[in-house]
Biopython code that builds the backbone (N, CA, C, O; Angstrom):
import numpy as np
from Bio.PDB.StructureBuilder import StructureBuilder

atoms = [
    (1, "MET", "N", (-21.483, -42.251, 36.874)),
    (1, "MET", "CA", (-21.040, -40.849, 37.218)),
    (1, "MET", "C", (-19.531, -41.076, 37.555)),
    (1, "MET", "O", (-19.147, -42.058, 38.190)),
    (2, "ARG", "N", (-18.681, -40.069, 37.072)),
    (2, "ARG", "CA", (-17.320, -40.330, 37.350)),
    (2, "ARG", "C", (-16.951, -39.849, 38.854)),
    (2, "ARG", "O", (-17.623, -39.013, 39.457)),
    (3, "ARG", "N", (-15.923, -40.413, 39.324)),
    (3, "ARG", "CA", (-15.538, -40.098, 40.670)),
    (3, "ARG", "C", (-14.336, -39.056, 40.514)),
    (3, "ARG", "O", (-13.574, -39.150, 39.552)),
    (4, "MET", "N", (-14.189, -38.092, 41.450)),
    (4, "MET", "CA", (-13.047, -37.379, 41.276)),
    (4, "MET", "C", (-11.807, -38.079, 41.918)),
    (4, "MET", "O", (-11.862, -38.897, 42.836)),
    (5, "PRO", "N", (-10.849, -37.697, 41.387)),
    (5, "PRO", "CA", (-9.453, -38.397, 42.143)),
    (5, "PRO", "C", (-9.308, -38.084, 43.483)),
    (5, "PRO", "O", (-9.655, -36.967, 43.865)),
    (6, "SER", "N", (-8.878, -38.842, 44.209)),
    (6, "SER", "CA", (-8.778, -38.710, 45.729)),
    (6, "SER", "C", (-7.927, -37.420, 45.990)),
    (6, "SER", "O", (-8.256, -36.631, 46.877)),
    (7, "THR", "N", (-6.788, -37.216, 45.171)),
    (7, "THR", "CA", (-6.003, -36.028, 45.678)),
    (7, "THR", "C", (-6.676, -34.784, 45.375)),
    (7, "THR", "O", (-6.540, -33.838, 46.150)),
    (8, "LEU", "N", (-7.477, -34.665, 44.201)),
    (8, "LEU", "CA", (-8.098, -33.492, 44.112)),
    (8, "LEU", "C", (-9.275, -33.283, 45.205)),
    (8, "LEU", "O", (-9.540, -32.177, 45.675)),
    (9, "LEU", "N", (-9.870, -34.340, 45.511)),
    (9, "LEU", "CA", (-10.944, -34.374, 46.589)),
    (9, "LEU", "C", (-10.271, -33.835, 47.976)),
    (9, "LEU", "O", (-10.802, -33.022, 48.732)),
    (10, "ARG", "N", (-9.067, -34.415, 48.150)),
    (10, "ARG", "CA", (-8.331, -34.188, 49.367)),
    (10, "ARG", "C", (-7.892, -32.563, 49.359)),
    (10, "ARG", "O", (-7.915, -31.896, 50.394)),
    (11, "LEU", "N", (-7.548, -32.096, 48.244)),
    (11, "LEU", "CA", (-7.103, -30.594, 48.073)),
    (11, "LEU", "C", (-8.361, -29.753, 48.354)),
    (11, "LEU", "O", (-8.358, -28.770, 49.095)),
    (12, "LEU", "N", (-9.357, -30.191, 47.747)),
    (12, "LEU", "CA", (-10.611, -29.364, 48.041)),
    (12, "LEU", "C", (-11.199, -29.294, 49.419)),
    (12, "LEU", "O", (-11.986, -28.439, 49.824)),
    (13, "GLN", "N", (-10.698, -30.331, 50.093)),
    (13, "GLN", "CA", (-11.312, -30.362, 51.620)),
    (13, "GLN", "C", (-10.324, -29.487, 52.484)),
    (13, "GLN", "O", (-10.649, -29.091, 53.604)),
    (14, "ASN", "N", (-9.247, -29.237, 51.978)),
    (14, "ASN", "CA", (-8.327, -28.204, 52.728)),
    (14, "ASN", "C", (-9.000, -26.815, 52.665)),
    (14, "ASN", "O", (-9.210, -26.274, 51.579)),
    (15, "LYS", "N", (-9.322, -26.265, 53.793)),
    (15, "LYS", "CA", (-10.048, -25.060, 53.760)),
    (15, "LYS", "C", (-9.367, -23.889, 53.206)),
    (15, "LYS", "O", (-10.075, -22.957, 52.823)),
    (16, "TYR", "N", (-7.963, -23.793, 53.098)),
    (16, "TYR", "CA", (-7.168, -22.718, 52.592)),
    (16, "TYR", "C", (-7.245, -22.872, 51.077)),
    (16, "TYR", "O", (-7.515, -21.888, 50.388)),
    (17, "ILE", "N", (-7.039, -23.966, 50.576)),
    (17, "ILE", "CA", (-7.102, -24.195, 49.292)),
    (17, "ILE", "C", (-8.416, -23.935, 48.578)),
    (17, "ILE", "O", (-8.492, -23.257, 47.554)),
    (18, "ALA", "N", (-9.582, -24.593, 49.258)),
    (18, "ALA", "CA", (-10.743, -24.242, 48.769)),
    (18, "ALA", "C", (-11.195, -22.720, 48.842)),
    (18, "ALA", "O", (-11.880, -22.328, 47.898)),
    (19, "THR", "N", (-10.878, -21.781, 49.896)),
    (19, "THR", "CA", (-11.028, -20.586, 49.989)),
    (19, "THR", "C", (-10.318, -19.873, 48.857)),
    (19, "THR", "O", (-10.879, -18.975, 48.230)),
    (20, "ALA", "N", (-9.105, -20.265, 48.600)),
    (20, "ALA", "CA", (-8.276, -19.670, 47.541)),
    (20, "ALA", "C", (-8.987, -19.972, 46.058)),
    (20, "ALA", "O", (-9.106, -19.095, 45.202)),
    (21, "LEU", "N", (-9.359, -21.106, 45.918)),
    (21, "LEU", "CA", (-10.143, -21.563, 44.653)),
    (21, "LEU", "C", (-11.208, -20.617, 44.460)),
    (21, "LEU", "O", (-11.359, -19.955, 43.433)),
    (22, "ALA", "N", (-12.087, -20.566, 45.682)),
    (22, "ALA", "CA", (-13.319, -19.748, 45.550)),
    (22, "ALA", "C", (-12.891, -18.272, 45.249)),
    (22, "ALA", "O", (-13.467, -17.625, 44.375)),
    (23, "ALA", "N", (-12.009, -17.828, 45.891)),
    (23, "ALA", "CA", (-11.682, -16.495, 45.746)),
    (23, "ALA", "C", (-11.237, -16.164, 44.283)),
    (23, "ALA", "O", (-11.611, -15.128, 43.733)),
    (24, "LEU", "N", (-10.447, -17.053, 43.691)),
    (24, "LEU", "CA", (-10.041, -17.024, 42.289)),
    (24, "LEU", "C", (-11.113, -17.171, 41.401)),
    (24, "LEU", "O", (-11.121, -16.388, 40.451)),
    (25, "ILE", "N", (-12.070, -18.033, 41.488)),
    (25, "ILE", "CA", (-13.301, -17.919, 40.668)),
    (25, "ILE", "C", (-14.001, -16.616, 40.906)),
    (25, "ILE", "O", (-14.356, -15.928, 39.949)),
    (26, "TRP", "N", (-14.198, -16.277, 42.051)),
    (26, "TRP", "CA", (-14.882, -15.027, 42.347)),
    (26, "TRP", "C", (-14.408, -13.880, 41.545)),
    (26, "TRP", "O", (-15.057, -13.266, 40.699)),
    (27, "THR", "N", (-13.107, -13.657, 41.948)),
    (27, "THR", "CA", (-12.436, -12.441, 41.158)),
    (27, "THR", "C", (-12.242, -12.411, 39.741)),
    (27, "THR", "O", (-12.094, -11.360, 39.117)),
    (28, "THR", "N", (-12.242, -13.832, 39.096)),
    (28, "THR", "CA", (-12.160, -13.887, 37.721)),
    (28, "THR", "C", (-13.392, -13.801, 36.902)),
    (28, "THR", "O", (-13.413, -13.255, 35.799)),
    (29, "PHE", "N", (-14.439, -14.365, 37.480)),
    (29, "PHE", "CA", (-15.623, -14.365, 36.583)),
    (29, "PHE", "C", (-16.917, -13.831, 37.220)),
    (29, "PHE", "O", (-17.808, -13.486, 36.443)),
    (30, "ILE", "N", (-17.121, -13.724, 38.523)),
    (30, "ILE", "CA", (-18.218, -13.226, 39.092)),
    (30, "ILE", "C", (-18.205, -11.703, 39.417)),
    (30, "ILE", "O", (-19.181, -10.973, 39.243)),
    (31, "HIS", "N", (-16.985, -11.290, 39.913)),
    (31, "HIS", "CA", (-16.883, -9.905, 40.408)),
    (31, "HIS", "C", (-17.095, -8.857, 39.287)),
    (31, "HIS", "O", (-16.759, -9.203, 38.155)),
    (32, "ASP", "N", (-17.614, -7.611, 39.464)),
    (32, "ASP", "CA", (-17.624, -6.741, 38.463)),
    (32, "ASP", "C", (-16.409, -6.338, 37.653)),
    (32, "ASP", "O", (-16.488, -6.023, 36.465)),
    (33, "LEU", "N", (-15.285, -6.361, 38.347)),
    (33, "LEU", "CA", (-14.073, -6.113, 37.622)),
    (33, "LEU", "C", (-13.287, -7.351, 37.161)),
    (33, "LEU", "O", (-12.060, -7.389, 37.081)),
    (34, "GLY", "N", (-14.165, -8.411, 36.853)),
    (34, "GLY", "CA", (-13.543, -9.766, 36.471)),
    (34, "GLY", "C", (-12.836, -9.633, 35.222)),
    (34, "GLY", "O", (-12.666, -8.572, 34.621)),
    (35, "LEU", "N", (-12.370, -10.952, 34.812)),
    (35, "LEU", "CA", (-11.680, -11.232, 33.479)),
    (35, "LEU", "C", (-12.574, -10.829, 32.355)),
    (35, "LEU", "O", (-11.933, -10.322, 31.435)),
    (36, "PRO", "N", (-13.683, -10.891, 32.176)),
    (36, "PRO", "CA", (-14.590, -10.587, 30.972)),
    (36, "PRO", "C", (-14.500, -9.003, 30.851)),
    (36, "PRO", "O", (-14.299, -8.489, 29.750)),
    (37, "PHE", "N", (-14.644, -8.272, 31.951)),
    (37, "PHE", "CA", (-14.539, -6.897, 32.014)),
    (37, "PHE", "C", (-13.379, -6.414, 31.611)),
    (37, "PHE", "O", (-13.399, -5.476, 30.814)),
    (38, "VAL", "N", (-12.198, -6.915, 32.044)),
    (38, "VAL", "CA", (-10.791, -6.378, 31.825)),
    (38, "VAL", "C", (-10.466, -6.651, 30.395)),
    (38, "VAL", "O", (-9.809, -5.805, 29.789)),
    (39, "LEU", "N", (-10.895, -7.850, 29.728)),
    (39, "LEU", "CA", (-10.671, -8.015, 28.375)),
    (39, "LEU", "C", (-11.484, -6.856, 27.417)),
    (39, "LEU", "O", (-11.020, -6.137, 26.532)),
    (40, "LYS", "N", (-12.618, -6.939, 27.841)),
    (40, "LYS", "CA", (-13.586, -5.964, 27.055)),
    (40, "LYS", "C", (-12.941, -4.503, 27.133)),
    (40, "LYS", "O", (-12.752, -3.829, 26.121)),
    (41, "GLU", "N", (-12.639, -4.100, 28.347)),
    (41, "GLU", "CA", (-11.916, -2.693, 28.462)),
    (41, "GLU", "C", (-10.659, -2.722, 27.670)),
    (41, "GLU", "O", (-10.362, -1.726, 27.011)),
    (42, "ALA", "N", (-9.942, -3.703, 27.672)),
    (42, "ALA", "CA", (-8.558, -3.758, 26.944)),
    (42, "ALA", "C", (-8.767, -3.647, 25.378)),
    (42, "ALA", "O", (-7.980, -3.020, 24.668)),
    (43, "ARG", "N", (-9.964, -4.347, 24.858)),
    (43, "ARG", "CA", (-10.199, -4.071, 23.499)),
    (43, "ARG", "C", (-10.597, -2.640, 23.192)),
    (43, "ARG", "O", (-10.224, -2.085, 22.159)),
    (44, "THR", "N", (-11.361, -2.047, 24.105)),
    (44, "THR", "CA", (-11.820, -0.661, 24.012)),
    (44, "THR", "C", (-10.703, 0.218, 23.966)),
    (44, "THR", "O", (-10.653, 1.106, 23.115)),
    (45, "LEU", "N", (-9.783, 0.047, 24.827)),
    (45, "LEU", "CA", (-8.557, 0.875, 24.850)),
    (45, "LEU", "C", (-7.734, 0.751, 23.559)),
    (45, "LEU", "O", (-7.243, 1.757, 23.048)),
    (46, "ALA", "N", (-7.583, -0.436, 23.040)),
    (46, "ALA", "CA", (-6.816, -0.589, 21.995)),
    (46, "ALA", "C", (-7.462, 0.164, 20.681)),
    (46, "ALA", "O", (-6.823, 0.768, 19.819)),
    (47, "LYS", "N", (-8.769, -0.007, 20.738)),
    (47, "LYS", "CA", (-9.473, 0.845, 19.627)),
    (47, "LYS", "C", (-9.471, 2.303, 19.912)),
    (47, "LYS", "O", (-9.455, 3.065, 18.945)),
    (48, "ALA", "N", (-9.485, 2.756, 21.042)),
    (48, "ALA", "CA", (-9.182, 4.179, 21.373)),
    (48, "ALA", "C", (-7.854, 4.645, 21.000)),
    (48, "ALA", "O", (-7.711, 5.774, 20.530)),
    (49, "LYS", "N", (-6.938, 3.906, 21.164)),
    (49, "LYS", "CA", (-5.507, 4.240, 20.692)),
    (49, "LYS", "C", (-5.354, 4.420, 19.291)),
    (49, "LYS", "O", (-4.737, 5.368, 18.804)),
    (50, "LYS", "N", (-5.926, 3.492, 18.617)),
    (50, "LYS", "CA", (-5.902, 3.480, 17.191)),
    (50, "LYS", "C", (-6.666, 4.909, 16.742)),
    (50, "LYS", "O", (-6.147, 5.691, 15.946)),
    (51, "GLU", "N", (-7.775, 5.099, 17.273)),
    (51, "GLU", "CA", (-8.426, 6.334, 16.864)),
    (51, "GLU", "C", (-7.536, 7.542, 17.216)),
    (51, "GLU", "O", (-7.452, 8.459, 16.400)),
    (52, "LEU", "N", (-6.887, 7.595, 18.351)),
    (52, "LEU", "CA", (-6.029, 8.745, 18.626)),
    (52, "LEU", "C", (-4.858, 8.910, 17.727)),
    (52, "LEU", "O", (-4.408, 10.025, 17.465)),
    (53, "VAL", "N", (-4.351, 7.783, 17.243)),
    (53, "VAL", "CA", (-3.284, 7.778, 16.215)),
    (53, "VAL", "C", (-3.903, 8.512, 14.913)),
    (53, "VAL", "O", (-3.283, 9.358, 14.269)),
    (54, "HIS", "N", (-5.056, 8.123, 14.651)),
    (54, "HIS", "CA", (-5.722, 8.799, 13.310)),
    (54, "HIS", "C", (-5.992, 10.230, 13.613)),
    (54, "HIS", "O", (-5.633, 11.028, 12.747)),
    (55, "VAL", "N", (-6.562, 10.704, 14.693)),
    (55, "VAL", "CA", (-6.861, 12.106, 15.035)),
    (55, "VAL", "C", (-5.564, 12.727, 15.037)),
    (55, "VAL", "O", (-5.557, 13.741, 14.339)),
    (56, "GLU", "N", (-4.394, 12.447, 15.619)),
    (56, "GLU", "CA", (-3.259, 13.197, 15.540)),
    (56, "GLU", "C", (-2.571, 13.201, 14.229)),
    (56, "GLU", "O", (-1.837, 14.158, 13.981)),
    (57, "LYS", "N", (-2.704, 12.317, 13.415)),
    (57, "LYS", "CA", (-2.379, 12.431, 12.019)),
    (57, "LYS", "C", (-3.205, 13.460, 11.122)),
    (57, "LYS", "O", (-2.749, 14.127, 10.192)),
    (58, "ARG", "N", (-4.488, 13.449, 11.587)),
    (58, "ARG", "CA", (-5.404, 14.429, 10.740)),
    (58, "ARG", "C", (-5.055, 15.809, 11.440)),
    (58, "ARG", "O", (-5.044, 16.801, 10.711)),
    (59, "ASN", "N", (-4.791, 15.952, 12.684)),
    (59, "ASN", "CA", (-4.446, 17.126, 13.331)),
    (59, "ASN", "C", (-3.139, 17.832, 12.700)),
    (59, "ASN", "O", (-3.065, 19.040, 12.473)),
    (60, "GLU", "N", (-2.155, 16.922, 12.460)),
    (60, "GLU", "CA", (-0.758, 17.507, 11.850)),
    (60, "GLU", "C", (-1.189, 17.925, 10.565)),
    (60, "GLU", "O", (-0.819, 19.039, 10.195)),
    (61, "ALA", "N", (-1.964, 17.181, 9.747)),
    (61, "ALA", "CA", (-2.191, 17.607, 8.303)),
    (61, "ALA", "C", (-2.945, 18.889, 8.373)),
    (61, "ALA", "O", (-2.691, 19.692, 7.476)),
    (62, "LEU", "N", (-3.840, 19.239, 9.284)),
    (62, "LEU", "CA", (-4.450, 20.429, 9.278)),
    (62, "LEU", "C", (-3.529, 21.603, 9.748)),
    (62, "LEU", "O", (-3.681, 22.771, 9.393)),
    (63, "ARG", "N", (-2.597, 21.166, 10.557)),
    (63, "ARG", "CA", (-1.558, 22.287, 10.936)),
    (63, "ARG", "C", (-0.754, 22.599, 9.828)),
    (63, "ARG", "O", (-0.490, 23.777, 9.588)),
    (64, "GLN", "N", (-0.353, 21.726, 9.155)),
    (64, "GLN", "CA", (0.314, 22.100, 7.907)),
    (64, "GLN", "C", (-0.461, 22.938, 6.993)),
    (64, "GLN", "O", (0.024, 23.931, 6.451)),
    (65, "ARG", "N", (-1.595, 22.565, 6.832)),
    (65, "ARG", "CA", (-2.402, 23.276, 5.880)),
    (65, "ARG", "C", (-2.547, 24.719, 6.491)),
    (65, "ARG", "O", (-2.369, 25.682, 5.745)),
    (66, "GLN", "N", (-2.836, 24.894, 7.700)),
    (66, "GLN", "CA", (-3.025, 26.229, 8.218)),
    (66, "GLN", "C", (-1.799, 26.958, 8.040)),
    (66, "GLN", "O", (-1.911, 28.113, 7.631)),
    (67, "ALA", "N", (-0.652, 26.505, 8.268)),
    (67, "ALA", "CA", (0.653, 27.092, 8.121)),
    (67, "ALA", "C", (0.876, 27.564, 6.587)),
    (67, "ALA", "O", (1.435, 28.627, 6.319)),
    (68, "THR", "N", (0.392, 26.687, 5.628)),
    (68, "THR", "CA", (0.339, 27.076, 4.200)),
    (68, "THR", "C", (-0.385, 28.281, 3.955)),
    (68, "THR", "O", (0.112, 29.280, 3.435)),
    (69, "LEU", "N", (-1.599, 28.168, 4.349)),
    (69, "LEU", "CA", (-2.656, 29.322, 4.235)),
    (69, "LEU", "C", (-2.172, 30.572, 4.851)),
    (69, "LEU", "O", (-2.432, 31.643, 4.304)),
    (70, "LEU", "N", (-1.555, 30.529, 5.841)),
    (70, "LEU", "CA", (-1.171, 31.727, 6.636)),
    (70, "LEU", "C", (0.008, 32.363, 5.950)),
    (70, "LEU", "O", (0.068, 33.587, 5.829)),
    (71, "SER", "N", (0.936, 31.571, 5.504)),
    (71, "SER", "CA", (2.106, 32.065, 4.769)),
    (71, "SER", "C", (2.074, 32.369, 3.328)),
    (71, "SER", "O", (2.922, 33.078, 2.787)),
    (72, "ASP", "N", (1.013, 31.784, 2.674)),
    (72, "ASP", "CA", (1.027, 32.078, 1.138)),
    (72, "ASP", "C", (-0.319, 32.734, 0.773)),
    (72, "ASP", "O", (-1.354, 32.073, 0.853)),
    (73, "PRO", "N", (-0.326, 33.881, 0.416)),
    (73, "PRO", "CA", (-1.573, 34.743, 0.209)),
    (73, "PRO", "C", (-2.279, 34.046, -1.021)),
    (73, "PRO", "O", (-3.501, 33.935, -0.933)),
    (74, "LYS", "N", (-1.646, 33.554, -2.178)),
    (74, "LYS", "CA", (-2.375, 32.892, -3.265)),
    (74, "LYS", "C", (-3.200, 31.718, -2.744)),
    (74, "LYS", "O", (-4.350, 31.528, -3.141)),
    (75, "ALA", "N", (-2.534, 30.852, -1.756)),
    (75, "ALA", "CA", (-3.204, 29.672, -1.317)),
    (75, "ALA", "C", (-4.432, 30.056, -0.399)),
    (75, "ALA", "O", (-5.479, 29.411, -0.468)),
    (76, "LEU", "N", (-4.286, 31.051, 0.404)),
    (76, "LEU", "CA", (-5.384, 31.634, 1.218)),
    (76, "LEU", "C", (-6.435, 32.117, 0.265)),
    (76, "LEU", "O", (-7.607, 31.904, 0.577)),
    (77, "GLU", "N", (-6.174, 32.726, -0.831)),
    (77, "GLU", "CA", (-7.298, 33.245, -1.856)),
    (77, "GLU", "C", (-7.888, 32.184, -2.405)),
    (77, "GLU", "O", (-9.108, 32.216, -2.563)),
    (78, "ARG", "N", (-7.138, 31.051, -2.797)),
    (78, "ARG", "CA", (-7.753, 29.844, -3.350)),
    (78, "ARG", "C", (-8.683, 29.210, -2.554)),
    (78, "ARG", "O", (-9.794, 28.862, -2.953)),
    (79, "PHE", "N", (-8.189, 29.025, -1.261)),
    (79, "PHE", "CA", (-9.016, 28.307, -0.293)),
    (79, "PHE", "C", (-10.304, 29.156, 0.023)),
    (79, "PHE", "O", (-11.363, 28.540, 0.142)),
    (80, "ALA", "N", (-10.293, 30.539, 0.168)),
    (80, "ALA", "CA", (-11.387, 31.228, 0.462)),
    (80, "ALA", "C", (-12.435, 31.208, -0.689)),
    (80, "ALA", "O", (-13.639, 31.234, -0.432)),
    (81, "ARG", "N", (-11.934, 31.157, -2.021)),
    (81, "ARG", "CA", (-12.769, 31.102, -3.243)),
    (81, "ARG", "C", (-13.425, 29.710, -3.342)),
    (81, "ARG", "O", (-14.614, 29.600, -3.639)),
    (82, "GLU", "N", (-12.636, 28.652, -3.091)),
    (82, "GLU", "CA", (-13.469, 27.333, -3.135)),
    (82, "GLU", "C", (-14.248, 26.906, -2.033)),
    (82, "GLU", "O", (-15.226, 26.183, -2.228)),
    (83, "ARG", "N", (-13.907, 27.293, -0.835)),
    (83, "ARG", "CA", (-14.590, 26.884, 0.408)),
    (83, "ARG", "C", (-15.819, 27.781, 0.763)),
    (83, "ARG", "O", (-16.889, 27.330, 1.171)),
    (84, "TYR", "N", (-15.532, 29.152, 0.553)),
    (84, "TYR", "CA", (-16.601, 30.094, 1.005)),
    (84, "TYR", "C", (-17.131, 30.764, -0.134)),
    (84, "TYR", "O", (-17.824, 31.765, 0.049)),
    (85, "PHE", "N", (-16.881, 30.314, -1.387)),
    (85, "PHE", "CA", (-17.363, 31.061, -2.508)),
    (85, "PHE", "C", (-17.188, 32.643, -2.488)),
    (85, "PHE", "O", (-18.078, 33.428, -2.814)),
    (86, "MET", "N", (-15.998, 32.977, -2.087)),
    (86, "MET", "CA", (-15.736, 34.452, -2.074)),
    (86, "MET", "C", (-15.445, 34.708, -3.534)),
    (86, "MET", "O", (-15.128, 33.795, -4.297)),
    (87, "ARG", "N", (-15.566, 36.031, -3.925)),
    (87, "ARG", "CA", (-15.268, 36.486, -5.369)),
    (87, "ARG", "C", (-14.611, 37.804, -5.211)),
    (87, "ARG", "O", (-14.596, 38.455, -4.167)),
    (88, "ARG", "N", (-14.066, 38.142, -6.341)),
    (88, "ARG", "CA", (-13.556, 39.546, -6.597)),
    (88, "ARG", "C", (-14.629, 40.455, -6.909)),
    (88, "ARG", "O", (-15.705, 39.944, -7.217)),
    (89, "PRO", "N", (-14.516, 41.919, -6.882)),
    (89, "PRO", "CA", (-15.720, 42.681, -7.256)),
    (89, "PRO", "C", (-15.834, 42.469, -8.774)),
    (89, "PRO", "O", (-14.905, 42.152, -9.516)),
    (90, "ASN", "N", (-17.232, 42.712, -9.159)),
    (90, "ASN", "CA", (-17.580, 42.436, -10.412)),
    (90, "ASN", "C", (-17.220, 41.211, -11.067)),
    (90, "ASN", "O", (-16.857, 41.129, -12.241)),
    (91, "GLU", "N", (-17.348, 40.170, -10.172)),
    (91, "GLU", "CA", (-16.932, 38.627, -10.761)),
    (91, "GLU", "C", (-18.174, 37.947, -10.583)),
    (91, "GLU", "O", (-18.882, 38.313, -9.644)),
    (92, "GLU", "N", (-18.578, 36.977, -11.355)),
    (92, "GLU", "CA", (-19.687, 36.131, -11.148)),
    (92, "GLU", "C", (-19.093, 34.846, -10.558)),
    (92, "GLU", "O", (-17.977, 34.496, -10.943)),
    (93, "VAL", "N", (-19.771, 34.106, -9.635)),
    (93, "VAL", "CA", (-19.467, 32.866, -9.252)),
    (93, "VAL", "C", (-20.785, 31.879, -9.426)),
    (93, "VAL", "O", (-21.908, 32.149, -8.999)),
    (94, "TYR", "N", (-20.468, 30.860, -10.035)),
    (94, "TYR", "CA", (-21.467, 29.829, -10.291)),
    (94, "TYR", "C", (-21.149, 28.551, -9.539)),
    (94, "TYR", "O", (-20.047, 28.012, -9.646)),
    (95, "ARG", "N", (-22.044, 28.108, -8.839)),
    (95, "ARG", "CA", (-22.055, 26.928, -8.019)),
    (95, "ARG", "C", (-22.708, 25.891, -8.654)),
    (95, "ARG", "O", (-23.871, 26.076, -9.013)),
    (96, "ILE", "N", (-22.089, 24.679, -8.885)),
    (96, "ILE", "CA", (-22.702, 23.570, -9.501)),
    (96, "ILE", "C", (-22.875, 22.466, -8.489)),
    (96, "ILE", "O", (-21.868, 21.914, -8.046)),
    (97, "VAL", "N", (-24.092, 22.101, -8.087)),
    (97, "VAL", "CA", (-24.356, 21.083, -7.054)),
    (97, "VAL", "C", (-24.715, 19.760, -7.799)),
    (97, "VAL", "O", (-25.362, 19.822, -8.845)),
    (98, "ASP", "N", (-24.342, 18.660, -7.324)),
    (98, "ASP", "CA", (-24.736, 17.399, -7.960)),
    (98, "ASP", "C", (-26.155, 17.018, -7.274)),
    (98, "ASP", "O", (-26.747, 15.991, -7.608)),
]
sb = StructureBuilder()
sb.init_structure("model")
sb.init_model(0)
sb.init_chain("A")
sb.init_seg("    ")
for serial, (resi, resn, name, xyz) in enumerate(atoms, 1):
    if name == "N":
        sb.init_residue(resn, " ", resi, " ")
    sb.init_atom(name, np.array(xyz, "f"), 0.0, 1.0, " ", f" {name:<3s}", serial, name[0])
structure = sb.get_structure()
């Protein structure tokens, strides 16, 4: 069995250093808010930020589309006909489903 160096053993016998080392180990690995938890939450936060950027881009595209529909009557008619199958009087609409 290997023996610890005498300087390390002497440092661990000092109650202040031993207490500080125990506290460091406790807060890093054992405590509920330890290092593994912080790293996991950092990854979750990074993923949420990426998703937020994606959602903001999608919202901006939808705002632009809404502005186009509200300002252009032909675009609004086209949207209504394609999306909600609206039709003009005396007009037949056929829907083809895959």
